Backbone as JSON Lines, residues from 0, in Angstrom:
{"i":0,"aa":"X","n":[0.58,-1.04,0.17],"ca":[-0.11,0.15,-0.03],"c":[1.08,1.15,-0.02]}
{"i":1,"aa":"X","n":[2.17,1.36,0.98],"ca":[2.59,2.12,0.9],"c":[3.94,2.62,-0.36]}
{"i":2,"aa":"X","n":[3.73,1.32,-1.23],"ca":[4.24,1.81,-2.73],"c":[3.66,2.53,-3.7]}
{"i":3,"aa":"X","n":[2.16,2.19,-3.53],"ca":[1.37,3.15,-4.49],"c":[1.29,4.08,-4.65]}
{"i":4,"aa":"X","n":[0.62,4.54,-2.53],"ca":[0.81,6.3,-2.32],"c":[1.95,6.77,-2.81]}
{"i":5,"aa":"X","n":[3.22,5.95,-2.8],"ca":[4.28,7.02,-3.13],"c":[3.94,6.88,-4.19]}
{"i":6,"aa":"X","n":[3.79,5.87,-5.27],"ca":[3.52,5.99,-6.89],"c":[3.01,7.26,-7.2]}
{"i":7,"aa":"X","n":[1.69,6.96,-6.44],"ca":[0.72,8.18,-6.15],"c":[1.63,9.54,-6.61]}
{"i":8,"aa":"X","n":[2.17,9.98,-5.81],"ca":[2.33,11.05,-4.97],"c":[3.36,11.38,-5.82]}
{"i":9,"aa":"X","n":[4.7,10.89,-6.48],"ca":[5.58,10.89,-7.69],"c":[4.35,11.24,-8.84]}
{"i":10,"aa":"X","n":[3.11,10.5,-9.0],"ca":[2.52,11.1,-10.39],"c":[1.64,12.84,-10.21]}
{"i":11,"aa":"X","n":[1.65,12.66,-9.25],"ca":[0.6,14.15,-8.56],"c":[2.34,15.38,-8.94]}
{"i":12,"aa":"X","n":[3.05,15.2,-8.34],"ca":[3.89,16.16,-8.72],"c":[5.21,16.51,-9.82]}
{"i":13,"aa":"X","n":[4.95,14.91,-10.47],"ca":[5.56,15.29,-12.1],"c":[4.1,15.7,-12.56]}
{"i":14,"aa":"X","n":[3.19,16.36,-12.75],"ca":[2.18,16.85,-13.35],"c":[2.06,17.95,-13.13]}
{"i":15,"aa":"X","n":[2.34,18.14,-11.46],"ca":[2.56,19.61,-11.4],"c":[3.4,20.03,-11.93]}
{"i":16,"aa":"X","n":[4.72,19.91,-12.1],"ca":[5.87,20.13,-12.81],"c":[5.79,20.45,-13.61]}
{"i":17,"aa":"X","n":[5.17,19.43,-14.75],"ca":[4.51,19.22,-16.12],"c":[3.87,20.4,-16.3]}
{"i":18,"aa":"X","n":[3.01,20.69,-15.09],"ca":[2.04,22.16,-15.23],"c":[2.89,23.14,-15.59]}
{"i":19,"aa":"X","n":[3.75,23.55,-14.21],"ca":[4.71,24.2,-13.81],"c":[5.29,24.48,-15.35]}
{"i":20,"aa":"X","n":[6.15,24.1,-15.8],"ca":[6.85,23.57,-17.3],"c":[6.04,24.43,-18.13]}
{"i":21,"aa":"X","n":[4.81,24.0,-18.51],"ca":[4.37,24.14,-19.58],"c":[3.86,25.92,-19.22]}
{"i":22,"aa":"X","n":[3.67,26.35,-17.37],"ca":[3.44,27.79,-18.3],"c":[4.48,28.8,-17.91]}
{"i":23,"aa":"X","n":[5.87,27.87,-17.6],"ca":[7.21,28.73,-18.23],"c":[7.28,28.79,-19.08]}
{"i":24,"aa":"X","n":[7.23,27.82,-20.07],"ca":[7.69,27.54,-21.19],"c":[6.5,28.62,-21.82]}
{"i":25,"aa":"X","n":[4.87,28.72,-22.03],"ca":[4.04,29.59,-22.15],"c":[4.7,30.95,-22.08]}
{"i":26,"aa":"X","n":[5.05,31.2,-20.86],"ca":[5.67,33.0,-20.24],"c":[6.72,33.14,-21.48]}
{"i":27,"aa":"X","n":[7.84,32.43,-21.31],"ca":[9.23,32.68,-22.03],"c":[8.62,32.91,-23.74]}
{"i":28,"aa":"X","n":[7.56,31.94,-24.16],"ca":[7.48,32.66,-25.36],"c":[6.49,34.0,-25.58]}
{"i":29,"aa":"X","n":[5.96,34.19,-24.86],"ca":[4.87,35.8,-25.16],"c":[6.28,36.72,-24.93]}
{"i":30,"aa":"X","n":[6.97,36.23,-23.79],"ca":[8.41,37.53,-23.79],"c":[9.1,37.68,-25.14]}
{"i":31,"aa":"X","n":[9.63,36.2,-25.57],"ca":[10.42,36.51,-26.88],"c":[9.37,36.75,-28.04]}
{"i":32,"aa":"X","n":[7.89,36.67,-28.1],"ca":[6.62,37.91,-29.21],"c":[7.08,39.15,-28.93]}
{"i":33,"aa":"X","n":[7.0,39.18,-28.05],"ca":[6.75,40.52,-27.13],"c":[8.68,41.48,-27.83]}
{"i":34,"aa":"X","n":[10.02,41.07,-27.28],"ca":[10.92,40.97,-27.86],"c":[11.19,41.34,-29.44]}
{"i":35,"aa":"X","n":[10.26,40.2,-30.28],"ca":[10.6,40.24,-31.51],"c":[9.45,41.33,-31.56]}
{"i":36,"aa":"X","n":[8.32,41.27,-32.13],"ca":[7.35,42.63,-32.31],"c":[8.31,44.08,-31.86]}
{"i":37,"aa":"X","n":[9.04,44.52,-30.88],"ca":[9.49,45.12,-30.86],"c":[11.03,45.39,-31.61]}
{"i":38,"aa":"X","n":[11.54,44.73,-32.12],"ca":[13.08,44.49,-32.88],"c":[12.52,44.79,-34.31]}
{"i":39,"aa":"X","n":[11.08,44.31,-34.71],"ca":[10.72,44.61,-36.29],"c":[9.97,45.76,-35.89]}
{"i":40,"aa":"X","n":[9.7,46.43,-35.05],"ca":[9.37,48.01,-34.73],"c":[10.82,49.12,-35.3]}
{"i":41,"aa":"X","n":[11.4,48.07,-34.54],"ca":[12.54,48.98,-34.27],"c":[13.29,48.91,-36.24]}
{"i":42,"aa":"X","n":[12.94,47.94,-36.76],"ca":[13.56,47.48,-37.89],"c":[12.85,48.37,-38.34]}
{"i":43,"aa":"X","n":[11.51,48.4,-38.23],"ca":[10.62,49.04,-39.57],"c":[11.13,50.35,-39.48]}
{"i":44,"aa":"X","n":[11.55,50.87,-38.26],"ca":[11.46,52.66,-38.57],"c":[12.75,52.86,-38.68]}
{"i":45,"aa":"X","n":[13.79,52.0,-39.15],"ca":[15.51,52.3,-38.93],"c":[16.13,52.95,-37.99]}
{"i":46,"aa":"X","n":[15.46,52.71,-36.56],"ca":[15.97,53.36,-35.94],"c":[16.17,52.81,-34.38]}
{"i":47,"aa":"X","n":[17.09,52.67,-33.74],"ca":[17.22,52.55,-32.22],"c":[16.2,52.94,-31.11]}
{"i":48,"aa":"X","n":[15.89,52.03,-30.19],"ca":[14.86,52.72,-29.59],"c":[15.34,52.48,-28.6]}
{"i":49,"aa":"X","n":[15.23,54.49,-28.33],"ca":[15.99,55.13,-27.27],"c":[15.68,55.31,-25.93]}
{"i":50,"aa":"X","n":[14.0,55.18,-25.79],"ca":[13.15,55.48,-24.78],"c":[11.91,54.17,-24.89]}
{"i":51,"aa":"X","n":[11.26,54.26,-23.47],"ca":[10.01,53.88,-23.42],"c":[8.96,53.97,-22.16]}
{"i":52,"aa":"X","n":[7.75,54.11,-22.6],"ca":[6.97,54.61,-21.11],"c":[6.32,53.42,-20.78]}
{"i":53,"aa":"X","n":[5.96,53.81,-19.55],"ca":[5.58,52.43,-18.72],"c":[4.64,52.79,-17.63]}
{"i":54,"aa":"X","n":[3.19,52.38,-17.31],"ca":[2.34,53.37,-16.1],"c":[3.43,52.82,-14.66]}
{"i":55,"aa":"X","n":[2.91,53.59,-14.15],"ca":[2.94,53.63,-12.83],"c":[2.82,54.05,-11.87]}
{"i":56,"aa":"X","n":[2.68,54.21,-10.77],"ca":[1.86,55.2,-9.11],"c":[2.82,55.09,-8.51]}
{"i":57,"aa":"X","n":[3.26,56.53,-7.09],"ca":[3.48,56.5,-6.12],"c":[2.48,57.84,-5.18]}
{"i":58,"aa":"X","n":[2.99,57.78,-4.35],"ca":[2.19,57.92,-3.57],"c":[2.82,59.72,-3.05]}
{"i":59,"aa":"X","n":[2.31,60.97,-3.54],"ca":[2.69,62.11,-4.04],"c":[1.65,63.02,-2.97]}
{"i":60,"aa":"X","n":[2.11,64.61,-2.53],"ca":[1.56,65.14,-2.18],"c":[-0.14,65.87,-3.25]}
{"i":61,"aa":"X","n":[-1.04,65.75,-3.49],"ca":[-2.35,66.06,-3.98],"c":[-2.9,67.11,-3.17]}
{"i":62,"aa":"X","n":[-3.44,68.67,-3.71],"ca":[-4.01,69.35,-3.02],"c":[-5.4,69.18,-2.74]}
{"i":63,"aa":"X","n":[-6.08,69.08,-1.8],"ca":[-7.16,68.92,-1.51],"c":[-8.42,69.95,-1.53]}
{"i":64,"aa":"X","n":[-9.57,69.68,-2.35],"ca":[-10.74,70.62,-2.68],"c":[-10.85,70.94,-1.72]}
{"i":65,"aa":"X","n":[-12.27,71.85,-1.72],"ca":[-12.92,72.43,-0.03],"c":[-14.04,71.69,-0.23]}
{"i":66,"aa":"X","n":[-14.16,70.61,-0.36],"ca":[-15.34,69.63,-0.17],"c":[-14.01,68.54,0.2]}
{"i":67,"aa":"X","n":[-13.51,68.07,-0.26],"ca":[-12.55,67.16,0.71],"c":[-12.16,68.36,2.19]}
{"i":68,"aa":"X","n":[-11.59,69.25,2.23],"ca":[-11.39,69.91,3.61],"c":[-12.61,69.84,4.61]}
{"i":69,"aa":"X","n":[-13.42,70.15,3.99],"ca":[-14.85,69.83,4.59],"c":[-15.06,68.36,5.48]}
{"i":70,"aa":"X","n":[-15.16,67.4,4.75],"ca":[-15.15,66.76,4.81],"c":[-14.42,65.55,6.08]}
{"i":71,"aa":"X","n":[-13.01,66.43,5.78],"ca":[-12.19,65.64,6.5],"c":[-12.42,66.29,8.04]}
{"i":72,"aa":"X","n":[-12.68,67.34,7.79],"ca":[-12.77,68.43,8.57],"c":[-13.6,67.63,9.7]}
{"i":73,"aa":"X","n":[-15.15,67.27,8.91],"ca":[-16.17,67.03,9.7],"c":[-15.69,65.82,10.52]}
{"i":74,"aa":"X","n":[-14.99,64.54,9.48],"ca":[-14.07,63.35,9.79],"c":[-13.79,63.84,11.34]}
{"i":75,"aa":"X","n":[-12.65,64.32,11.71],"ca":[-12.01,64.94,12.57],"c":[-12.64,64.91,13.41]}
{"i":76,"aa":"X","n":[-13.51,65.99,13.44],"ca":[-14.87,66.32,14.81],"c":[-15.23,64.85,14.91]}
{"i":77,"aa":"X","n":[-16.06,64.47,14.24],"ca":[-16.05,62.38,14.84],"c":[-15.53,61.67,15.54]}
{"i":78,"aa":"X","n":[-13.86,62.35,14.8],"ca":[-12.99,61.2,16.12],"c":[-12.58,62.05,17.08]}
{"i":79,"aa":"X","n":[-12.98,63.6,17.19],"ca":[-12.35,63.82,18.46],"c":[-13.57,63.89,19.03]}
{"i":80,"aa":"X","n":[-14.91,63.64,19.49],"ca":[-15.97,62.89,19.78],"c":[-15.56,62.14,20.41]}
{"i":81,"aa":"X","n":[-15.1,61.04,19.21],"ca":[-15.74,59.2,20.17],"c":[-14.68,59.44,21.11]}
{"i":82,"aa":"X","n":[-13.58,60.27,20.95],"ca":[-12.06,59.87,22.0],"c":[-12.57,60.54,22.82]}
{"i":83,"aa":"X","n":[-12.85,61.86,22.95],"ca":[-13.83,62.43,24.29],"c":[-14.66,61.06,25.14]}
{"i":84,"aa":"X","n":[-15.74,61.03,24.52],"ca":[-16.73,59.32,24.76],"c":[-15.68,58.69,25.05]}
{"i":85,"aa":"X","n":[-15.09,57.93,24.61],"ca":[-14.46,56.82,25.21],"c":[-13.34,57.09,26.23]}
{"i":86,"aa":"X","n":[-12.9,58.42,26.07],"ca":[-12.03,58.98,27.07],"c":[-13.1,58.96,28.69]}
{"i":87,"aa":"X","n":[-13.9,59.27,28.23],"ca":[-15.3,59.68,29.69],"c":[-14.89,58.69,30.21]}
{"i":88,"aa":"X","n":[-15.13,57.25,29.16],"ca":[-15.89,55.72,29.93],"c":[-14.77,55.13,30.39]}
{"i":89,"aa":"X","n":[-13.99,55.61,30.1],"ca":[-12.16,54.65,30.39],"c":[-12.31,55.6,31.66]}
{"i":90,"aa":"X","n":[-12.88,56.78,31.97],"ca":[-12.48,57.41,34.02],"c":[-13.46,57.15,34.41]}
{"i":91,"aa":"X","n":[-14.69,56.78,34.25],"ca":[-15.91,56.25,34.48],"c":[-15.63,54.66,35.41]}
{"i":92,"aa":"X","n":[-14.58,53.89,34.16],"ca":[-15.02,52.63,34.6],"c":[-13.3,52.64,35.54]}
{"i":93,"aa":"X","n":[-12.58,53.4,35.34],"ca":[-11.37,53.89,36.39],"c":[-12.01,53.83,37.7]}
{"i":94,"aa":"X","n":[-12.85,54.72,37.88],"ca":[-12.91,54.85,39.05],"c":[-14.16,54.27,39.72]}
{"i":95,"aa":"X","n":[-14.73,53.39,39.29],"ca":[-15.98,52.57,39.62],"c":[-14.46,51.53,40.56]}
{"i":96,"aa":"X","n":[-13.56,50.49,39.39],"ca":[-12.67,49.6,39.79],"c":[-11.85,50.71,41.15]}
{"i":97,"aa":"X","n":[-11.91,52.13,41.28],"ca":[-10.99,52.35,42.31],"c":[-11.56,52.32,43.43]}
{"i":98,"aa":"X","n":[-13.25,52.7,43.08],"ca":[-14.11,52.69,44.71],"c":[-14.13,51.55,44.92]}
{"i":99,"aa":"X","n":[-14.31,50.31,43.89],"ca":[-14.58,48.44,44.84],"c":[-13.21,48.39,45.28]}
{"i":100,"aa":"X","n":[-11.89,48.86,44.78],"ca":[-10.74,48.59,45.12],"c":[-10.4,49.05,46.54]}
{"i":101,"aa":"X","n":[-10.8,50.19,46.87],"ca":[-10.34,50.94,47.93],"c":[-11.31,50.61,49.34]}
{"i":102,"aa":"X","n":[-12.5,50.14,48.72],"ca":[-13.57,48.97,50.01],"c":[-12.85,47.81,50.19]}
{"i":103,"aa":"X","n":[-12.52,47.23,49.66],"ca":[-11.67,46.0,49.76],"c":[-10.13,46.12,50.17]}
{"i":104,"aa":"X","n":[-9.57,47.04,49.99],"ca":[-8.46,47.37,50.8],"c":[-8.74,47.84,52.57]}
{"i":105,"aa":"X","n":[-10.12,49.02,52.32],"ca":[-10.67,49.27,54.24],"c":[-11.14,48.02,54.7]}
{"i":106,"aa":"X","n":[-11.75,47.27,53.47],"ca":[-11.82,45.6,53.78],"c":[-10.82,45.07,54.67]}
{"i":107,"aa":"X","n":[-9.79,44.54,54.03],"ca":[-8.65,43.84,54.79],"c":[-7.51,44.98,56.05]}
{"i":108,"aa":"X","n":[-7.71,45.51,55.61],"ca":[-7.17,46.47,56.72],"c":[-7.69,46.5,57.89]}
{"i":109,"aa":"X","n":[-9.85,46.62,58.07],"ca":[-9.62,46.35,59.13],"c":[-10.06,45.14,59.81]}
{"i":110,"aa":"X","n":[-10.04,43.94,58.95],"ca":[-10.04,42.6,59.35],"c":[-8.61,42.13,59.82]}
{"i":111,"aa":"X","n":[-7.57,42.68,59.38],"ca":[-6.03,42.43,59.29],"c":[-5.96,43.01,60.89]}
{"i":112,"aa":"X","n":[-6.29,44.66,61.05],"ca":[-6.63,44.61,62.73],"c":[-6.98,44.0,63.96]}
{"i":113,"aa":"X","n":[-7.94,43.7,63.07],"ca":[-8.54,42.42,63.88],"c":[-7.43,41.47,65.1]}
{"i":114,"aa":"X","n":[-6.5,40.91,63.62],"ca":[-6.56,39.6,63.69],"c":[-5.32,39.79,64.38]}
{"i":115,"aa":"X","n":[-4.29,41.37,64.04],"ca":[-3.28,41.54,64.78],"c":[-3.27,41.97,65.94]}
{"i":116,"aa":"X","n":[-4.17,42.35,66.33],"ca":[-4.93,42.61,68.4],"c":[-5.39,41.7,68.43]}
{"i":117,"aa":"X","n":[-6.01,40.98,67.75],"ca":[-6.57,40.26,68.51],"c":[-8.07,40.27,69.92]}
{"i":118,"aa":"X","n":[-8.57,41.5,69.62],"ca":[-10.54,41.92,69.55],"c":[-10.4,43.41,69.28]}
{"i":119,"aa":"X","n":[-12.24,43.34,69.13],"ca":[-12.44,44.28,68.18],"c":[-12.82,45.02,69.2]}
{"i":120,"aa":"X","n":[-13.39,46.4,69.07],"ca":[-14.34,47.15,69.98],"c":[-15.57,46.8,68.8]}
{"i":121,"aa":"X","n":[-16.88,46.43,70.08],"ca":[-18.2,46.36,69.81],"c":[-19.19,47.33,70.57]}
{"i":122,"aa":"X","n":[-20.12,47.39,70.38],"ca":[-21.34,48.39,71.59],"c":[-22.0,46.57,72.41]}
{"i":123,"aa":"X","n":[-21.61,46.56,73.43],"ca":[-21.89,45.45,74.47],"c":[-22.52,46.06,75.57]}
{"i":124,"aa":"X","n":[-23.95,45.25,75.82],"ca":[-24.63,45.77,76.63],"c":[-23.9,46.15,78.18]}
{"i":125,"aa":"X","n":[-24.56,47.24,78.69],"ca":[-23.37,46.91,80.43],"c":[-24.52,47.33,81.43]}
{"i":126,"aa":"X","n":[-24.05,47.04,82.95],"ca":[-24.93,47.74,83.41],"c":[-24.09,48.66,84.64]}
{"i":127,"aa":"X","n":[-24.6,50.32,84.59],"ca":[-24.36,50.42,86.18],"c":[-25.03,50.69,87.37]}
{"i":128,"aa":"X","n":[-24.02,50.59,88.46],"ca":[-24.33,50.43,89.7],"c":[-23.94,51.73,90.55]}
{"i":129,"aa":"X","n":[-24.76,51.9,91.26],"ca":[-24.59,53.37,91.69],"c":[-24.7,53.23,93.32]}
{"i":130,"aa":"X","n":[-23.2,52.79,93.63],"ca":[-23.33,52.31,95.34],"c":[-23.5,53.91,95.98]}
{"i":131,"aa":"X","n":[-24.73,54.24,96.57],"ca":[-24.21,55.39,97.49],"c":[-23.94,56.04,98.67]}
{"i":132,"aa":"X","n":[-23.68,54.42,98.95],"ca":[-22.67,54.09,100.53],"c":[-21.44,54.42,100.59]}
{"i":133,"aa":"X","n":[-21.21,54.15,99.24],"ca":[-19.19,54.18,98.98],"c":[-19.24,55.54,97.96]}
{"i":134,"aa":"X","n":[-20.37,56.09,97.92],"ca":[-20.36,57.27,96.5],"c":[-19.09,57.12,95.43]}
{"i":135,"aa":"X","n":[-19.52,55.44,94.6],"ca":[-19.09,55.01,93.77],"c":[-20.1,54.49,92.39]}
{"i":136,"aa":"X","n":[-19.71,54.32,91.35],"ca":[-20.27,54.22,90.44],"c":[-19.71,52.94,90.0]}
{"i":137,"aa":"X","n":[-20.37,51.68,89.89],"ca":[-19.37,51.09,88.88],"c":[-20.5,50.16,87.16]}
{"i":138,"aa":"X","n":[-19.5,50.12,86.71],"ca":[-20.05,49.57,85.29],"c":[-19.34,48.2,85.32]}
{"i":139,"aa":"X","n":[-20.14,47.57,84.95],"ca":[-19.94,46.21,84.47],"c":[-20.5,46.12,83.2]}
{"i":140,"aa":"X","n":[-19.86,44.54,82.73],"ca":[-20.79,44.13,81.24],"c":[-21.3,42.87,81.63]}
{"i":141,"aa":"X","n":[-22.8,42.84,80.95],"ca":[-23.44,42.16,81.15],"c":[-22.71,40.62,80.57]}
{"i":142,"aa":"X","n":[-22.15,40.85,79.12],"ca":[-21.83,39.38,78.8],"c":[-20.95,38.91,79.77]}
{"i":143,"aa":"X","n":[-20.0,38.79,80.26],"ca":[-18.75,38.81,81.31],"c":[-19.05,38.91,82.8]}
{"i":144,"aa":"X","n":[-19.75,39.46,83.01],"ca":[-20.03,39.77,84.47],"c":[-18.51,40.7,84.88]}
{"i":145,"aa":"X","n":[-17.69,41.73,84.21],"ca":[-17.0,42.38,84.45],"c":[-16.58,43.55,84.5]}
{"i":146,"aa":"X","n":[-16.42,43.89,85.82],"ca":[-16.38,45.79,86.41],"c":[-15.0,46.1,85.88]}
{"i":147,"aa":"X","n":[-14.93,47.31,84.58],"ca":[-14.06,47.31,83.72],"c":[-14.19,49.03,84.18]}
{"i":148,"aa":"X","n":[-15.09,49.6,84.64],"ca":[-15.0,51.07,85.47],"c":[-15.75,51.51,86.47]}
{"i":149,"aa":"X","n":[-14.5,52.22,86.96],"ca":[-15.23,51.91,88.46],"c":[-15.33,54.14,88.98]}
{"i":150,"aa":"X","n":[-15.69,54.77,89.71],"ca":[-15.37,55.83,89.51],"c":[-16.34,56.58,90.91]}
{"i":151,"aa":"X","n":[-15.71,58.34,91.15],"ca":[-16.24,58.64,92.12],"c":[-17.6,59.21,91.94]}
{"i":152,"aa":"X","n":[-18.83,59.05,92.5],"ca":[-19.93,59.7,92.3],"c":[-19.8,61.07,91.99]}
{"i":153,"aa":"X","n":[-20.39,61.93,91.02],"ca":[-20.03,63.22,90.7],"c":[-21.61,63.85,91.94]}
{"i":154,"aa":"X","n":[-21.47,65.52,92.71],"ca":[-22.36,65.99,93.03],"c":[-23.76,65.49,92.48]}
{"i":155,"aa":"X","n":[-23.84,65.5,91.23],"ca":[-25.61,65.63,91.08],"c":[-25.77,63.84,91.48]}
{"i":156,"aa":"X","n":[-24.69,62.89,91.04],"ca":[-25.42,61.72,91.14],"c":[-25.84,61.68,92.65]}
{"i":157,"aa":"X","n":[-24.7,62.14,93.87],"ca":[-24.85,62.19,95.08],"c":[-26.6,62.39,95.32]}
{"i":158,"aa":"X","n":[-26.77,63.33,95.34],"ca":[-28.25,63.81,95.28],"c":[-29.37,62.51,95.11]}
{"i":159,"aa":"X","n":[-30.28,62.12,96.27],"ca":[-31.15,61.36,95.63],"c":[-32.95,62.05,96.26]}
{"i":160,"aa":"X","n":[-33.73,61.21,95.47],"ca":[-34.81,62.08,95.69],"c":[-35.22,61.63,97.1]}
{"i":161,"aa":"X","n":[-35.98,62.34,97.33],"ca":[-36.38,63.04,98.8],"c":[-37.9,62.23,99.01]}
{"i":162,"aa":"X","n":[-38.57,61.21,98.82],"ca":[-39.81,60.48,99.23],"c":[-40.59,61.6,100.38]}
{"i":163,"aa":"X","n":[-41.72,62.34,99.96],"ca":[-42.25,63.1,101.1],"c":[-43.78,62.31,101.23]}
{"i":164,"aa":"X","n":[-44.05,61.6,101.42],"ca":[-45.13,60.55,101.48],"c":[-45.11,59.71,103.22]}
């Protein structure tokens, strides 16, 4: 089977080569015919060919018409407007992401502080005990029962109501 495949490939390569050879031969004949024609023309005139002309193109400056100037000015204004809109959209997106990023940075700092300090300040229910016998006010946490603040009573706090009944 591989031998047939190789033979088929060789046949295809040979056929392609014949086509390429034929194309090259046709092109060579065309060039030779053109050369013979040019020679015949030169022989007829009994002159030597000293110049020839061919078509070509180059990128050169061309003055614009008023209509073209107006058209390009309109297109430039449209492009400028589009750039402004895109820049505003970009700034809006940047601001949004900056805001989101700052919120996450603040959260990171807050939680990192809790972990580092191993505590957080929270609103805890407490109880104040006004001890008139000792003229002291004690504040105790209700969640742990720990007294965390003790101070002397103020003059206003020492005043008690008198029951006239």
